[in-house]
C-alpha positions in Angstrom: 62.4 145.7 105.4 65.1 147.9 106.9 68.8 147.7 107.0 70.2 144.8 109.1 66.7 143.5 109.8 67.3 139.9 108.9 68.9 137.1 110.9 71.4 138.7 113.3 74.0 135.9 112.7 74.0 136.8 109.0 74.6 140.5 109.6 78.1 141.8 109.5 79.8 142.8 112.8 80.7 146.5 113.1 84.1 147.6 114.3 83.0 148.2 117.8 81.5 144.7 118.1 84.6 143.2 116.7 86.8 145.1 119.1 84.7 144.2 122.1 84.5 140.5 121.3 88.2 140.3 120.4 89.3 142.2 123.6 86.9 140.2 125.8 88.4 136.9 124.4 91.9 138.2 125.0 91.0 139.3 128.6 89.5 135.8 129.2 92.6 134.2 128.0 94.7 136.3 130.4 92.3 135.4 133.2 92.6 131.7 132.6 96.4 132.0 132.8 96.4 134.3 135.9 93.7 132.3 137.7 95.6 129.0 137.1 98.6 130.6 138.8 96.3 131.8 141.6 95.1 128.3 142.1 98.7 127.3 142.9 98.9 130.1 145.5 95.5 129.7 147.1 95.1 127.7 150.3 91.4 128.3 151.1 89.1 125.6 149.6 86.2 128.0 149.0 88.5 130.4 147.2 89.8 127.5 145.1 86.2 126.6 144.1 85.5 130.1 143.0 88.8 130.1 141.0 87.8 126.9 139.3 84.4 128.4 138.4 86.0 131.6 137.1 88.4 129.5 134.9 85.5 127.4 133.6 83.5 130.6 132.8 86.5 132.2 131.1 87.1 129.1 129.0 83.4 129.2 127.9 83.8 132.9 127.0 87.0 132.2 125.0 85.2 129.4 123.1 82.1 131.4 122.3 83.9 134.7 121.4 86.6 133.0 119.3 83.8 131.1 117.4 82.0 134.3 116.8 85.1 136.0 115.5 86.2 133.0 113.3 82.7 132.7 111.9 83.0 136.4 110.8 86.4 136.0 109.3 88.3 137.6 112.1 91.3 135.8 113.6 91.1 135.6 117.4 93.9 136.5 119.7 96.4 133.6 120.3 95.8 131.3 123.2 98.2 131.4 126.2 99.9 128.2 127.4 98.3 126.2 130.3 100.0 126.7 133.6 101.5 123.7 135.4 100.2 122.8 138.9 102.5 123.6 141.8 102.2 122.6 145.4 101.5 125.6 147.7 104.4 124.5 149.9 106.8 124.8 147.0 106.2 128.6 146.6 108.4 130.6 149.0 106.3 132.7 151.4 107.6 136.0 150.2 106.7 135.1 146.6 103.3 133.8 147.3 100.0 135.6 146.9 97.9 135.4 150.0 94.2 134.4 149.9 93.0 137.9 150.7 95.1 139.3 147.9 93.7 136.8 145.4 90.1 137.4 146.5 90.6 141.2 146.2 91.9 140.8 142.7 89.1 138.5 141.7 86.5 141.1 143.0 88.2 143.9 141.0 88.4 141.7 137.9 84.8 140.8 138.1 83.8 144.4 138.5 85.8 145.4 135.5 84.2 142.5 133.5 80.8 143.8 134.4 81.6 147.2 132.9 83.1 145.6 129.8 79.9 143.5 129.3 77.7 146.6 129.7 79.8 148.6 127.2 79.6 145.7 124.7 75.8 145.4 125.1 75.4 149.1 124.7 77.3 149.3 121.4 76.0 146.1 119.9 73.5 146.4 117.0 73.4 142.6 116.5 70.9 141.2 118.9 72.9 137.9 119.3 76.0 139.8 120.4 74.1 142.0 122.8 72.5 138.8 124.3 75.8 137.1 124.5 77.2 139.9 126.6 74.0 140.1 128.7 74.6 136.4 129.5 78.2 137.1 130.5 77.0 140.1 132.6 74.5 138.0 134.5 77.1 135.3 135.2 79.7 137.8 136.3 77.2 139.4 138.6 76.5 136.1 140.3 80.2 135.3 140.6 80.8 138.7 142.0 78.2 138.2 144.7 79.9 134.9 145.6 83.3 136.6 145.8 81.8 139.4 148.0 80.2 136.9 150.3 83.5 135.0 150.6 85.4 138.2 151.4 82.9 139.1 154.1 82.7 135.5 155.5 86.5 135.2 155.7 87.2 138.7 157.0 89.1 139.6 153.9 86.9 142.6 152.8 88.6 145.9 153.2 85.7 148.4 152.9 86.1 152.0 152.0 85.5 154.6 154.8 82.0 154.1 156.2 79.7 156.9 157.2 78.5 155.8 160.6 77.2 159.1 161.9 76.1 162.2 160.1 77.4 165.5 161.2 75.2 167.8 163.3 75.2 170.6 160.6 73.3 168.4 158.1 
């Protein structure tokens, strides 16, 4: 039997796995805080539904990552305080994030999350950790598709320059 060939949950985590899980948990905690604030600013009901789903996913990631860390004797990052609810009308217009701004930030965050999941999967030698991040990757891909569809449907998508016609020299 080779090294680390037993039950993955009984194998030690290597430093890369520890760092990935810890950072992912910390990022999820930041996302919950930020997305709760965005909920106060959002006016579109479809955008609010995606924000709720992103918050629920981030809370699941926090729970699972923090449990993994704790089970391996590593203290997780501290939790951030819950944000209070505020009525949209109470936020001055100049201080308010607009729905297109929020949706663009959600798209960027989801894209960054996909890269983080891929990196964690690639460096994992414990199958359970690789599988955990594969699960998160799949969920983020599905949420990213919903965000893209929302941005297109609402007219909020700002595409990069599009190549509509090839030059004659090619």
